[in-house]
N, C-alpha and C positions, 0 to 999 in steps of 0.2 A: 931850232937850236940843235947844237951838237952836245948831247949829254955827257960826252967824254971830256971835251975840252971847255965846256961851258961858254962857247961862242954862239951868238945868235942875235936875233932881233925881236923886239917886243912892240906891239902896237895895241893901244887901248883907246876905244872911242875914235878910231881913225887916225890917232896921233902916235907916231913912233917915239919910243922912249930914247932919249939921248944922254941923260944924266947918268954917269957911271954907277952911282949907288942905286938908283932906281932900276936901271937895267940889270945889274947884278942880282938884286933882290928878286926881281921878277923871273929871271932865268933860273935862280935857285928854286923858286916856287914851282916853276914849270918842270924842273927835273924831279922834284918830290911828287908832283901829281903824276908824272909819267911812271915813276917807280910804283906808286900805289895802284894806279889804274891797270898797268900791265900785269901786276900780280893777280888782280881779279880776273884777267883774261887768260894768261898763260902760265899760271903757277905750276901746273904739272911739268912744264918744260924747264922749270927753274929749280927742281928738287936737288940737283947736284951742282948748283952754282957754288963758286968759291965763297966760303964763309957760312954756308948752310950746314947745320948739324942735323942729320937725318938718322933717326933710330927707329927700329921696330918696337911698337908699344904693346900691341895685343891684337887679338881677334875680337870683333864686336859686330853689332848690327847698326845700320843707319836708321835715321828717323822713319824711313819707308820700309824697314824690315829686311833690307838686303845684308847678307853676310859680307863682311869686309875685313881686310887687314888694315890696322890703324898705324900710321907712321907719325912719329913725333917730330915736328919741324921747328928748329930754333936757329938763331943766328949768332955768329961770333964776330963781333966788331964790324958788321956791315949793315948797310941799309939806313933808312930814315928812322925806323922804329926798331932798333936792335933788341929790345926787351920783349917784343911780341913773340907769341908761340902759336902754332897751329897743330891740330890733329887732322891728318889727311887720311880719309877713308878710301881705300882702293878695293874695288869690287873683285872678289876672288875668282870670278869666271871670266870677265872681259878685261880685267886689269885697268879699267878707267877709274879716275877719281870720281867718286859719287857724292862726297860730302866733305865739308871742312868745318872744324870748330875753331873759333878765334879766341885767343886769350890775350888781353891787353898786356899783361905781365906774365912772363914765363912761370912765375911761382903761383899764379892764380889756380885755385882748385876747380873752379867752374868757368866754362867759356862765357865770354860776353855775348856771343851769338853762334849759332850753327846754321849753315845754309847748304842746300843740296847743290850738287854740280850735275846738271842734267841738260837735256836738249842738245846732245852732241850732234854735230853735223860736219861733213867734210868741207873744208875751206882750202881750196888749192890742194896742196900736198899734205896738209895737216888736219887733224880732227880737233875741233874746239867745242867746248860747252858754252851755251849762252844762258842757261837757267841757273839762277842763284836765289830761288825762292822769291822774296819781295824785291830783289835787286836784279832784274832781268837785263842782260846785255843785248844791245841791238845794233844793227847796221855794221856787222862785222865784215871786214873785207881783207883778204890776203892777196898781196900782189907779189909777183916775182921780180918786178922792176918798177921804178918810179921815175917820172920825168924830173930832170934836174931842176926845173922851175919850181917844183914843190919845196925845194930847199933854198931857193934864191930870191923868192918874191912873195910879198904878201897877197898878190893878186892871183895866185895859182888856184885854179879850180880843176876838177876832174875832167 
């Protein structure tokens, strides 16, 4: 699907959806999953996205004892969950994100969870973290180009 114009195809159990309402609902769900999952992978690259309110909060230490600058990340009328808030811990020496605290509501005083950002590795031309504590990311691949078939057919494989 194209998340910008919401055009795409959906197949479940080998059958392609053709009913407009079912297709639209599934494409919307796909966009929301993409937004959430991409945030778990590339959040540091999205800190200056349109609608993001980013402010310096304080100096603190991570759960592993690293000194970090903490950024408060909130949203203004964007995204699937605009009331969420994050505290993003940036290591003072290497300037990589090393932890985030997630708040379901921006007004919450305590985070719902905190996870590390570790396991950094070079992927193509960018550095990505795969470690999220209990939520490890795997099979990360970065490509500079993609075969057109990946966007045109359900039968595409690498």
